[in-house]
C-alpha positions in Angstrom: 130.0 72.8 100.0 129.9 70.3 102.8 128.3 72.9 105.1 125.8 74.0 102.4 124.7 70.5 101.7 124.0 69.6 105.3 122.4 73.0 105.9 120.2 72.5 102.9 118.7 69.3 104.3 118.3 70.8 107.8 116.7 74.0 106.6 114.5 72.6 103.9 113.3 69.3 105.5 109.8 69.9 104.3 110.7 70.8 100.7 113.1 67.9 100.1 110.4 65.2 100.4 108.1 67.2 98.1 110.9 67.3 95.5 111.5 63.6 95.9 107.7 62.9 95.7 107.7 61.4 99.2 105.9 62.0 102.5 109.1 62.2 104.4 112.9 61.6 104.1 114.0 58.1 105.2 117.3 56.5 106.0 117.9 55.4 102.4 117.5 59.0 101.2 120.1 60.2 103.7 122.4 57.4 102.7 122.0 58.3 99.0 122.7 62.0 99.7 125.7 61.1 101.8 127.2 59.0 99.0 126.6 61.7 96.5 128.1 64.5 98.6 131.1 62.2 99.5 131.7 61.4 95.8 131.5 65.1 94.8 133.9 66.3 97.5 136.4 63.5 96.8 136.2 64.0 93.1 137.3 67.6 93.5 140.4 66.1 95.1 140.9 63.8 92.2 139.9 60.7 94.2 137.4 58.0 93.2 135.1 56.2 95.6 133.7 52.7 95.4 130.1 52.3 96.4 129.6 49.8 99.2 127.7 46.6 98.4 124.0 46.9 99.5 122.7 44.0 101.6 
């Protein structure tokens, strides 16, 4: 799943912004995706993550 998720963003870099309704993907989009993928992977292990405080 980790490989598929990263490959998805690499292969479909033109489609992702269109799906998000944006001209391009920015740092916040990658941060959000990273947090989601991390939570999903850790959840399969029965672990819970705490989202970091945004400044």
